[in-house]
C-alpha positions as CSV (number, residue, x, y, z in Angstrom):
1,M,-20.1,18.0,-76.8
2,T,-17.7,17.3,-73.9
3,P,-19.1,17.9,-70.4
4,D,-17.4,20.5,-68.3
5,R,-17.4,18.4,-65.1
6,L,-17.0,14.8,-64.0
7,E,-17.5,13.3,-60.6
8,K,-16.5,9.9,-59.0
9,E,-17.3,8.6,-55.6
10,A,-16.4,5.7,-53.4
11,T,-16.9,4.7,-49.8
12,F,-14.1,3.2,-47.7
13,A,-14.2,1.3,-44.4
14,Q,-11.5,3.5,-42.9
15,P,-12.2,6.5,-40.7
16,L,-12.1,10.0,-42.0
17,D,-8.7,10.9,-40.6
18,R,-7.1,7.9,-42.3
19,V,-8.6,8.7,-45.7
20,W,-7.7,12.3,-45.2
21,R,-4.0,11.4,-44.7
22,A,-4.1,9.3,-47.9
23,V,-5.3,12.2,-50.0
24,S,-3.6,15.2,-48.3
25,D,-0.1,13.9,-47.6
26,A,2.0,14.3,-50.7
27,H,4.1,11.1,-49.9
28,E,1.0,8.9,-49.3
29,F,-0.9,10.5,-52.3
30,G,2.1,9.7,-54.5
31,L,2.3,6.1,-53.5
32,W,-1.2,5.2,-54.6
33,F,-1.4,7.8,-57.4
34,G,1.9,6.9,-59.0
35,V,3.9,10.1,-58.6
36,A,7.1,10.8,-56.6
37,F,6.6,14.4,-55.4
38,D,9.5,16.7,-54.7
39,G,7.8,18.3,-51.7
40,S,4.7,18.5,-49.5
41,F,1.3,19.9,-50.3
42,A,0.9,23.5,-49.2
43,E,-2.1,25.8,-50.0
44,G,-1.4,28.1,-52.9
45,K,1.8,26.4,-53.9
46,P,2.8,24.3,-56.9
47,V,4.2,20.8,-56.2
48,T,6.2,18.9,-58.8
49,G,7.3,15.4,-59.2
50,R,7.7,12.7,-61.8
51,I,5.5,9.7,-62.7
52,V,6.4,6.4,-61.1
53,P,4.1,3.4,-61.6
54,T,1.9,2.8,-58.6
55,S,3.0,-0.1,-56.4
56,V,-0.6,-1.0,-55.3
57,D,-1.9,-2.4,-58.6
58,P,0.2,-4.2,-61.2
59,E,-2.3,-3.6,-64.0
60,V,-2.5,0.1,-63.4
61,A,1.2,0.3,-63.1
62,K,1.5,-1.2,-66.6
63,L,-0.7,1.6,-67.9
64,Q,1.5,4.2,-66.2
65,R,4.9,2.7,-67.3
66,P,5.0,4.4,-70.7
67,Y,4.9,7.8,-68.8
68,E,7.5,6.8,-66.1
69,G,9.8,9.7,-65.4
70,H,7.4,12.2,-67.1
71,P,7.3,15.5,-65.1
72,F,4.1,16.0,-63.1
73,K,2.8,19.3,-61.6
74,F,-0.1,20.1,-59.4
75,T,-0.9,23.5,-57.9
76,V,-2.5,23.1,-54.5
77,E,-5.5,25.5,-54.4
78,R,-7.1,24.9,-51.0
79,I,-6.6,22.6,-48.0
80,E,-9.5,22.4,-45.6
81,P,-8.7,19.7,-43.1
82,P,-10.0,17.1,-42.8
83,R,-12.8,17.5,-45.4
84,R,-11.5,19.0,-48.7
85,I,-8.3,19.5,-50.7
86,S,-8.3,20.9,-54.2
87,F,-5.7,21.1,-57.0
88,R,-5.3,22.6,-60.4
89,W,-3.5,20.8,-63.2
90,H,-3.3,20.5,-67.0
91,P,-5.2,17.3,-67.7
92,F,-3.8,14.7,-70.1
93,A,-0.6,16.8,-70.4
94,I,1.5,13.8,-71.8
95,D,3.1,15.3,-74.9
96,R,6.6,16.2,-73.8
97,G,7.0,18.5,-76.8
98,Y,3.9,20.6,-76.1
99,D,3.8,23.7,-73.9
100,Y,0.6,23.4,-71.8
101,S,1.5,26.5,-69.7
102,Q,-0.8,28.8,-71.7
103,E,-3.8,26.6,-71.3
104,P,-6.3,26.9,-68.5
105,M,-6.0,24.3,-65.7
106,T,-8.9,22.2,-64.5
107,L,-9.9,22.1,-60.8
108,I,-9.8,18.8,-59.0
109,V,-11.6,18.5,-55.7
110,F,-11.3,15.7,-53.1
111,E,-14.2,15.9,-50.6
112,L,-14.5,13.6,-47.7
113,A,-17.6,12.9,-45.5
114,E,-18.2,10.5,-42.6
115,V,-20.8,8.0,-43.5
116,P,-22.1,4.9,-41.6
117,G,-19.3,2.4,-41.6
118,G,-16.5,4.7,-43.0
119,T,-15.7,7.6,-45.2
120,R,-17.1,8.7,-48.6
121,L,-14.6,10.2,-51.0
122,T,-15.9,12.3,-53.9
123,I,-13.5,13.4,-56.6
124,S,-14.6,16.0,-59.1
125,E,-12.8,17.7,-61.9
126,S,-14.2,20.7,-63.7
127,G,-13.1,23.3,-66.2
128,F,-12.9,21.1,-69.3
129,E,-14.7,23.7,-71.4
130,G,-11.6,25.9,-71.1
131,I,-9.3,23.2,-72.6
132,P,-8.6,23.8,-76.3
133,I,-11.1,22.0,-78.5
134,G,-8.4,19.9,-80.1
135,R,-7.5,18.3,-76.7
136,R,-10.8,18.7,-74.8
137,A,-12.5,15.3,-75.5
138,D,-9.2,13.4,-75.0
139,A,-8.5,15.2,-71.8
140,F,-12.0,14.5,-70.5
141,R,-11.8,10.8,-71.5
142,A,-8.4,10.4,-69.8
143,S,-9.7,12.0,-66.6
144,E,-12.9,10.1,-66.6
145,G,-11.1,6.7,-66.8
146,G,-8.2,7.9,-64.7
147,W,-10.2,8.9,-61.7
148,S,-12.0,5.6,-61.8
149,H,-8.6,3.8,-61.7
150,Q,-7.4,6.2,-58.9
151,L,-10.4,5.5,-56.7
152,G,-9.5,1.8,-56.9
153,L,-5.9,2.6,-56.1
154,V,-6.9,4.6,-53.0
155,R,-9.0,1.6,-51.9
156,K,-6.1,-0.9,-52.3
157,Y,-3.7,1.5,-50.7
158,L,-6.0,2.0,-47.6
159,E,-6.6,-1.7,-47.3
160,A,-2.8,-2.4,-47.3
161,H,-2.0,0.6,-45.0
162,A,-4.9,0.7,-42.6
163,A,-3.0,2.4,-39.8
């Protein structure tokens, strides 16, 4: 049975406002995540873009390269500066010939908290039970591994762009 929710967490030496910018500004988010967005994040609005391999980690960029140019879409659900931003998306939506629009989206939440010595970022994704059974386990596995990679990318991005 596939779990409905996953959670990943990391602590960064940077202050809350710096980590907040990295996860809430579409341009900065795209640099570490590996997406060139067509606009900014706005509550209740979709934002589209295309996959571009991340520049902060050559190994992860290699994993992203087969999907380069693939359309990417988030719907920004809530923005609660500087503590929480949430998105909806279709996880593991990589088959260009498949219409995912009729499937439920999962909810991704980025939560930030000040901790001694820096900022804790918790990323959770929930709603996998709504994904069609034929895709559910693959979508969960892709997100489980993907968010682990992404936390590493955020770390590398913040270390390289401290200001």
